[in-house]
VOGU-157617 format. One record per residue (C-alpha): chain; x, y, z; residue number from 1. Coordinates in steps of 0.1 Angstrom, whole numbers. Example, Ala and Ser with C-alpha at 12.3 -4.5 7.8 and 13.67 -1.06 7.14 Angstrom:
<pts>
lumse A&px 123&py -45&pz 78&kolse 1
lumse A&px 137&py -11&pz 71&kolse 2
</pts>
This chain:
<pts>
lumse A&px -24&py -132&pz 71&kolse 1
lumse A&px -48&py -105&pz 82&kolse 2
lumse A&px -35&py -74&pz 100&kolse 3
lumse A&px -52&py -43&pz 112&kolse 4
lumse A&px -39&py -8&pz 107&kolse 5
lumse A&px -60&py 21&pz 122&kolse 6
lumse A&px -89&py -4&pz 126&kolse 7
lumse A&px -89&py -14&pz 90&kolse 8
lumse A&px -82&py -50&pz 80&kolse 9
lumse A&px -55&py -58&pz 54&kolse 10
lumse A&px -48&py -92&pz 40&kolse 11
lumse A&px -12&py -97&pz 33&kolse 12
lumse A&px 5&py -126&pz 15&kolse 13
lumse A&px 33&py -132&pz 40&kolse 14
lumse A&px 49&py -157&pz 17&kolse 15
lumse A&px 61&py -129&pz -5&kolse 16
lumse A&px 84&py -113&pz 22&kolse 17
lumse A&px 116&py -127&pz 36&kolse 18
lumse A&px 106&py -122&pz 72&kolse 19
lumse A&px 86&py -143&pz 96&kolse 20
lumse A&px 49&py -136&pz 101&kolse 21
lumse A&px 58&py -122&pz 136&kolse 22
lumse A&px 84&py -98&pz 121&kolse 23
lumse A&px 58&py -87&pz 96&kolse 24
lumse A&px 32&py -81&pz 123&kolse 25
lumse A&px 58&py -62&pz 144&kolse 26
lumse A&px 69&py -40&pz 114&kolse 27
lumse A&px 33&py -31&pz 105&kolse 28
lumse A&px 26&py -22&pz 141&kolse 29
lumse A&px 57&py 0&pz 142&kolse 30
lumse A&px 44&py 17&pz 110&kolse 31
lumse A&px 11&py 23&pz 126&kolse 32
lumse A&px 27&py 38&pz 157&kolse 33
lumse A&px 48&py 61&pz 135&kolse 34
lumse A&px 81&py 43&pz 143&kolse 35
lumse A&px 87&py 29&pz 108&kolse 36
lumse A&px 85&py 45&pz 74&kolse 37
lumse A&px 100&py 16&pz 54&kolse 38
lumse A&px 97&py -22&pz 58&kolse 39
lumse A&px 129&py -42&pz 63&kolse 40
lumse A&px 119&py -71&pz 40&kolse 41
lumse A&px 129&py -82&pz 6&kolse 42
lumse A&px 97&py -87&pz -15&kolse 43
lumse A&px 93&py -115&pz -40&kolse 44
lumse A&px 75&py -96&pz -67&kolse 45
lumse A&px 54&py -116&pz -91&kolse 46
lumse A&px 69&py -119&pz -126&kolse 47
lumse A&px 39&py -103&pz -143&kolse 48
lumse A&px 23&py -69&pz -148&kolse 49
lumse A&px 11&py -68&pz -112&kolse 50
lumse A&px 47&py -73&pz -101&kolse 51
lumse A&px 59&py -44&pz -123&kolse 52
lumse A&px 33&py -21&pz -108&kolse 53
lumse A&px 42&py -33&pz -73&kolse 54
lumse A&px 79&py -23&pz -79&kolse 55
lumse A&px 67&py 11&pz -91&kolse 56
lumse A&px 46&py 15&pz -60&kolse 57
lumse A&px 74&py 5&pz -37&kolse 58
lumse A&px 95&py 33&pz -52&kolse 59
lumse A&px 71&py 60&pz -40&kolse 60
lumse A&px 86&py 76&pz -10&kolse 61
lumse A&px 68&py 77&pz 24&kolse 62
lumse A&px 44&py 107&pz 26&kolse 63
lumse A&px 43&py 112&pz -12&kolse 64
lumse A&px 18&py 101&pz -39&kolse 65
lumse A&px 18&py 94&pz -76&kolse 66
lumse A&px -11&py 92&pz -99&kolse 67
lumse A&px -23&py 61&pz -117&kolse 68
lumse A&px -13&py 81&pz -149&kolse 69
lumse A&px 22&py 87&pz -136&kolse 70
lumse A&px 28&py 50&pz -131&kolse 71
lumse A&px 11&py 42&pz -164&kolse 72
lumse A&px 35&py 65&pz -182&kolse 73
lumse A&px 65&py 49&pz -165&kolse 74
lumse A&px 52&py 14&pz -174&kolse 75
lumse A&px 39&py 23&pz -209&kolse 76
lumse A&px 4&py 12&pz -201&kolse 77
lumse A&px -30&py 27&pz -191&kolse 78
lumse A&px -40&py 42&pz -159&kolse 79
lumse A&px -69&py 18&pz -157&kolse 80
lumse A&px -45&py -12&pz -160&kolse 81
lumse A&px -24&py 3&pz -132&kolse 82
lumse A&px -55&py 7&pz -110&kolse 83
lumse A&px -64&py -30&pz -116&kolse 84
lumse A&px -29&py -41&pz -106&kolse 85
lumse A&px -30&py -19&pz -75&kolse 86
lumse A&px -62&py -37&pz -66&kolse 87
lumse A&px -44&py -70&pz -69&kolse 88
lumse A&px -15&py -60&pz -46&kolse 89
lumse A&px -9&py -89&pz -23&kolse 90
lumse A&px 10&py -68&pz 2&kolse 91
lumse A&px -10&py -36&pz 9&kolse 92
lumse A&px 7&py -12&pz 33&kolse 93
lumse A&px 41&py -29&pz 29&kolse 94
lumse A&px 39&py -22&pz -9&kolse 95
lumse A&px 21&py 11&pz -7&kolse 96
lumse A&px -7&py 10&pz -31&kolse 97
lumse A&px -24&py 37&pz -10&kolse 98
lumse A&px 2&py 61&pz -24&kolse 99
lumse A&px -13&py 58&pz -59&kolse 100
lumse A&px -41&py 83&pz -64&kolse 101
lumse A&px -63&py 96&pz -92&kolse 102
lumse A&px -55&py 128&pz -111&kolse 103
lumse A&px -84&py 146&pz -94&kolse 104
lumse A&px -94&py 123&pz -66&kolse 105
lumse A&px -80&py 97&pz -42&kolse 106
lumse A&px -92&py 70&pz -66&kolse 107
lumse A&px -102&py 36&pz -53&kolse 108
lumse A&px -89&py 12&pz -27&kolse 109
lumse A&px -97&py -25&pz -26&kolse 110
lumse A&px -88&py -32&pz 11&kolse 111
lumse A&px -113&py -33&pz 39&kolse 112
lumse A&px -126&py 2&pz 45&kolse 113
lumse A&px -121&py 13&pz 9&kolse 114
lumse A&px -112&py 49&pz 4&kolse 115
lumse A&px -116&py 57&pz 41&kolse 116
lumse A&px -87&py 33&pz 48&kolse 117
lumse A&px -66&py 49&pz 20&kolse 118
lumse A&px -74&py 83&pz 34&kolse 119
lumse A&px -63&py 72&pz 69&kolse 120
lumse A&px -29&py 58&pz 56&kolse 121
lumse A&px -22&py 90&pz 37&kolse 122
lumse A&px -31&py 112&pz 66&kolse 123
lumse A&px -8&py 92&pz 88&kolse 124
lumse A&px 21&py 96&pz 64&kolse 125
lumse A&px 15&py 133&pz 63&kolse 126
lumse A&px 17&py 135&pz 101&kolse 127
lumse A&px -20&py 143&pz 105&kolse 128
lumse A&px -42&py 128&pz 132&kolse 129
lumse A&px -56&py 95&pz 120&kolse 130
lumse A&px -91&py 85&pz 131&kolse 131
lumse A&px -92&py 49&pz 141&kolse 132
lumse A&px -122&py 29&pz 132&kolse 133
lumse A&px -140&py 1&pz 150&kolse 134
lumse A&px -137&py -24&pz 120&kolse 135
</pts>
């Protein structure tokens, strides 16, 4: 399903959460309004490396970030491998790949809007004004 947050489109695989598509839409809208910091769904993580990275991303608290290297150390792998798994995240926003950044930059972001979308999500979580786009 495709949802919009701050004008950026995000494709989410709703089959991986235990809620209805409507509940997922409502929860993401509440996140965007600032009324939700966590999502009330159980996630069916894939049984592969991407799933392991998703679990590590899900453990990053709202408003905080970790580097690709931090997750790589935790998972005994490389930062590049973590970045690739972040790019394959089938539940962006819900499983917060935007909270994973480079050691000296924001790093990349594979969702529509790229790094601008990542910047908007991180600003929102820091309580800063978030510029909405027309996308």
